[in-house]
C-alpha positions as CSV (number, residue, x, y, z in Angstrom):
1,M,0.1,-0.2,-0.1
2,H,1.7,3.0,-1.0
3,N,0.7,5.9,1.4
4,P,3.2,8.3,3.7
5,L,1.6,7.0,6.5
6,F,2.7,3.6,5.8
7,Q,6.2,4.3,4.8
8,N,9.0,1.7,6.2
9,I,6.4,-0.7,7.0
10,L,6.6,-4.4,5.9
11,P,4.0,-5.4,3.8
12,E,3.2,-8.5,5.6
13,D,2.6,-6.0,8.7
14,I,0.2,-3.9,7.1
15,P,-2.7,-6.6,6.9
16,V,-2.2,-7.1,10.5
17,M,-2.0,-3.1,11.3
18,L,-5.2,-2.4,9.5
19,K,-7.3,-5.0,11.6
20,R,-6.2,-3.5,14.8
21,L,-7.1,-0.1,13.7
22,H,-10.5,-1.2,12.6
23,A,-9.9,0.1,9.1
24,Y,-12.7,0.0,6.4
25,T,-13.6,1.7,3.1
26,K,-16.5,3.2,1.9
27,S,-17.4,5.2,-1.5
28,Y,-19.0,8.1,-2.1
29,P,-20.4,10.1,-5.1
30,K,-19.3,13.4,-6.2
31,E,-21.0,16.1,-3.7
32,E,-22.3,13.3,-1.4
33,Y,-21.2,14.8,2.4
34,I,-18.5,12.6,4.4
35,R,-18.9,13.6,7.4
36,H,-20.7,16.7,8.7
37,A,-19.8,19.6,11.6
38,G,-20.6,18.3,14.5
39,D,-19.8,14.4,14.1
40,P,-17.3,12.6,16.1
41,A,-14.0,13.5,15.4
42,D,-12.5,10.2,16.1
43,F,-11.1,8.8,12.6
44,I,-8.0,9.3,10.2
45,G,-9.4,9.1,6.7
46,I,-6.9,8.3,3.7
47,V,-8.4,9.3,0.3
48,E,-7.8,6.0,-1.8
49,S,-9.4,7.3,-5.1
50,G,-10.8,10.8,-6.2
51,S,-10.5,13.8,-3.9
52,I,-12.3,15.7,-0.9
53,H,-12.9,19.3,0.3
54,V,-13.0,20.4,3.4
55,L,-15.6,22.9,4.3
56,Q,-16.4,25.9,7.0
57,D,-19.3,27.9,6.8
58,D,-19.5,31.5,8.9
59,Y,-22.0,32.7,11.1
60,Y,-23.8,34.5,7.9
61,G,-23.6,31.1,6.0
62,N,-20.8,32.4,3.5
63,R,-18.8,29.0,2.5
64,N,-14.9,28.5,2.4
65,I,-13.2,25.9,1.5
66,T,-10.5,25.2,3.9
67,A,-8.3,22.5,2.2
68,S,-8.9,20.3,-1.0
69,I,-7.2,16.7,-0.7
70,S,-6.3,14.4,-3.5
71,E,-5.8,10.9,-3.7
72,G,-3.1,9.4,-1.6
73,S,-3.7,12.2,1.2
74,L,-5.2,12.4,4.5
75,F,-8.0,14.2,6.2
76,G,-8.8,14.8,10.0
77,E,-5.2,13.8,11.8
78,A,-5.2,16.9,13.1
79,F,-8.3,16.8,15.1
80,V,-7.5,13.4,16.3
81,C,-3.9,14.5,17.3
82,A,-5.4,18.1,19.1
83,G,-7.8,15.8,21.1
84,I,-10.6,17.5,19.4
85,P,-13.9,15.5,20.0
86,H,-16.2,17.0,17.7
87,L,-15.4,17.8,13.8
88,P,-15.6,22.1,13.3
89,V,-15.6,21.3,9.5
90,D,-18.1,19.4,6.5
91,I,-16.3,17.1,4.2
92,V,-17.5,16.7,1.1
93,A,-16.7,14.3,-2.2
94,A,-15.3,16.9,-4.6
95,E,-15.3,14.1,-7.1
96,D,-16.5,10.0,-6.6
97,C,-14.0,8.6,-4.2
98,N,-13.1,5.7,-2.1
99,I,-12.1,6.6,1.4
100,M,-10.7,4.4,4.0
101,F,-11.0,5.0,7.6
102,L,-8.8,4.0,10.6
103,N,-9.8,4.3,14.1
104,G,-7.8,7.7,15.9
105,K,-7.6,6.6,19.3
106,K,-6.3,3.0,17.9
107,L,-3.9,4.7,15.9
108,L,-2.3,7.1,18.5
109,N,-2.0,4.5,21.7
110,T,0.2,1.8,21.0
111,C,-0.9,-2.0,21.7
112,D,0.5,-4.3,24.5
113,N,2.6,-6.2,21.8
114,G,4.8,-3.2,21.5
115,C,4.5,-3.8,17.7
116,E,7.3,-1.7,16.0
117,F,5.3,-0.8,13.2
118,H,2.9,0.4,15.5
119,H,5.6,3.2,16.5
120,T,6.5,3.7,12.9
121,L,3.2,4.7,12.0
122,I,2.8,7.1,14.8
123,R,6.1,8.8,13.5
124,N,5.0,8.6,9.9
125,L,1.5,10.5,11.0
126,L,3.4,13.5,13.1
127,G,5.6,13.7,9.9
128,I,2.0,14.3,7.9
129,V,0.7,16.7,10.1
130,A,4.0,18.9,10.3
131,Q,3.6,19.1,6.4
132,N,0.0,20.0,6.7
133,N,0.8,22.8,8.6
134,M,3.2,24.1,6.0
135,Y,0.4,24.0,3.7
136,L,-2.0,25.5,5.9
137,N,0.5,28.4,6.2
138,Q,0.7,28.8,2.4
139,K,-3.5,29.3,2.5
140,I,-3.0,32.1,5.2
141,K,-0.3,33.6,3.1
142,Y,-3.1,33.4,0.1
143,I,-5.7,35.0,2.1
144,S,-3.4,38.0,4.1
145,R,-2.9,39.4,0.8
146,K,-4.7,42.8,0.1
147,T,-6.7,42.7,-3.0
148,T,-8.1,39.8,-5.0
149,R,-5.5,40.1,-7.8
150,E,-2.7,39.3,-5.3
151,K,-4.7,36.4,-3.8
152,L,-4.9,35.1,-6.9
153,M,-1.7,35.5,-8.3
154,A,0.2,34.3,-5.2
155,Y,-1.7,30.8,-5.6
156,L,-1.4,30.6,-8.7
157,T,2.2,31.2,-9.0
158,D,2.6,28.5,-5.9
159,Q,0.5,25.9,-8.2
160,A,3.0,26.4,-11.2
161,K,5.9,26.2,-9.0
162,M,4.2,22.8,-7.4
163,K,3.7,21.2,-11.1
164,G,7.2,22.4,-12.1
165,S,5.3,24.0,-15.0
166,N,3.6,27.1,-16.1
167,D,0.7,25.5,-17.7
168,F,-1.6,23.6,-15.2
169,T,-4.7,22.6,-13.9
170,I,-6.2,23.5,-10.4
171,P,-8.2,21.3,-8.2
172,F,-11.2,23.8,-8.0
173,N,-13.7,25.1,-10.1
174,R,-14.3,29.0,-10.3
175,Q,-16.8,28.9,-7.0
176,E,-14.4,26.9,-5.1
177,L,-11.4,29.0,-5.8
178,A,-13.6,31.9,-5.1
179,D,-14.3,30.2,-2.1
180,Y,-10.8,29.0,-1.0
181,L,-9.4,32.4,-1.5
182,G,-12.1,33.9,0.7
183,V,-13.1,36.1,-2.2
184,E,-16.5,36.9,-4.3
185,R,-16.8,35.1,-7.5
186,S,-17.5,38.0,-9.6
187,A,-14.8,40.1,-8.5
188,M,-12.3,37.2,-9.0
189,S,-13.7,36.8,-12.6
190,A,-13.3,40.3,-13.3
191,E,-9.6,40.2,-12.2
192,L,-9.0,37.4,-14.5
193,G,-10.5,38.7,-17.3
194,K,-8.3,41.8,-16.5
195,L,-5.3,39.6,-15.9
196,T,-6.0,37.7,-19.8
197,K,-6.2,41.1,-21.2
198,L,-2.9,42.2,-19.7
199,G,-1.4,39.1,-21.0
200,I,-0.7,37.7,-17.5
201,L,-2.5,34.4,-17.9
202,Q,-4.8,32.4,-20.3
203,T,-7.5,30.4,-18.6
204,Q,-10.0,27.9,-19.2
205,R,-12.1,26.8,-16.4
206,S,-9.7,25.3,-14.1
207,H,-6.7,25.3,-16.6
208,F,-4.2,28.0,-16.5
209,T,-1.1,29.2,-18.2
210,L,1.0,31.6,-16.6
211,L,2.4,34.3,-19.6
212,K,4.7,36.6,-17.9
213,P,5.1,38.0,-14.3
214,L,3.0,40.6,-12.5
215,D,4.4,44.0,-12.6
């Protein structure tokens, strides 16, 4: 099983480990809620295929996409590690997906057998939590920019760096991108139109090509 959580764990140990963690897999169609805010935060999820969005609504009902989680990535681990009893967010299938769920309490607490693979599992989990904290800091960088244009370009240039190309596809449609950056969709669409006319970028739906730096 190729996943950072299981790195350096022997293949023959994985079935035993999954049984002890009460692992099970469930499929969800696009836009179905996987978990709702207020549900128990007692699990760690692994996206085996597809992708999901983590959503949070403010008091006035404005939706914010706090994270887009793709195939092979984890979710829910921060709440388990922090001991938060109930989810403060909704988790929704961004596309048809398969999710493996692990019992969070079983994962964090080693068994009486003192299995070496369990200690390795916890070390791997801590590394993933640290990496995800870096991604959260990236989002803070985007939303702290003053203008919609600055937020857009900060996000898009980071995507280009991550993909190693000025031609790339993002994991959001236009409304989802606006929700992720915390801006109005109409204002964002207007800025994309201006950036296209200036020759800064080209875009079609979720596909972008960066042509030159923003002055």
